[in-house]
C-alpha positions as a printed NumPy array, in Angstrom:
array([[  0.   ,   0.   ,   0.   ],
       [  1.556,   3.361,  -1.018],
       [  1.994,   6.04 ,   1.651],
       [ -0.608,   8.77 ,   1.761],
       [  0.458,  12.236,   0.725],
       [ -0.212,  15.299,   2.838],
       [ -0.243,  17.532,  -0.279],
       [ -3.359,  19.6  ,  -0.862],
       [ -5.426,  19.942,  -3.997],
       [ -4.963,  23.373,  -5.615],
       [ -7.258,  25.262,  -7.966],
       [ -6.14 ,  28.002, -10.359],
       [ -7.296,  29.707, -13.551],
       [ -5.264,  29.587, -16.766],
       [ -5.078,  32.3  , -19.433],
       [ -8.189,  30.928, -21.17 ],
       [-10.202,  31.277, -17.887],
       [-10.451,  27.518, -17.439],
       [-10.28 ,  26.126, -13.928],
       [ -7.222,  23.917, -13.417],
       [ -7.189,  21.273, -10.685],
       [ -3.704,  20.323,  -9.48 ],
       [ -3.51 ,  17.218,  -7.328],
       [  0.082,  16.311,  -6.398],
       [ -1.097,  13.065,  -4.812],
       [ -2.455,  11.767,  -8.155],
       [  0.635,  10.485,  -9.975],
       [ -1.209,   9.54 , -13.186],
       [ -3.159,  12.795, -13.646],
       [ -1.516,  15.582, -11.616],
       [ -3.347,  18.293, -13.631],
       [ -6.974,  18.285, -14.818],
       [ -8.88 ,  20.964, -16.727],
       [-12.444,  21.581, -15.533],
       [-14.616,  23.134, -18.241],
       [-17.349,  25.425, -17.008],
       [-18.644,  28.964, -16.64 ],
       [-18.158,  31.716, -14.068],
       [-21.24 ,  33.379, -12.55 ],
       [-21.965,  35.432,  -9.423],
       [-24.309,  34.71 ,  -6.548],
       [-26.472,  37.055,  -4.449],
       [-23.555,  37.925,  -2.157],
       [-21.418,  38.913,  -5.171],
       [-19.115,  35.885,  -4.834],
       [-17.779,  34.146,  -7.919],
       [-19.15 ,  30.689,  -8.64 ],
       [-17.607,  28.316, -11.153],
       [-20.22 ,  25.902, -12.507],
       [-18.46 ,  22.772, -13.752],
       [-19.855,  21.455, -17.056],
       [-17.601,  18.406, -17.362],
       [-17.373,  16.662, -13.996],
       [-14.113,  14.881, -13.221],
       [-15.757,  12.063, -11.337],
       [-17.773,  11.927,  -8.165],
       [-15.199,  13.574,  -5.93 ],
       [-15.735,  17.167,  -7.118],
       [-18.749,  19.403,  -6.559],
       [-20.717,  20.716,  -9.541],
       [-20.404,  24.323,  -8.307],
       [-17.331,  25.835,  -6.675],
       [-17.741,  29.116,  -4.766],
       [-14.684,  31.361,  -4.807],
       [-14.257,  33.853,  -1.99 ],
       [-11.543,  36.49 ,  -2.016],
       [-10.299,  39.396,  -0.008]])
């Protein structure tokens, strides 16, 4: 059984405004592109609605909060 990694999943946007999922613990697919659209909610937070789900482990909508 391989040792578990303590690395965290990271999200970032590329130049084409696609959401990139970086998972250092996944040796076969360390980077995945999540296609979707950016909208806002009632509290003026950005929400990224994923159109192509990457399996059951990710939510369909990601809420982004900033400072």
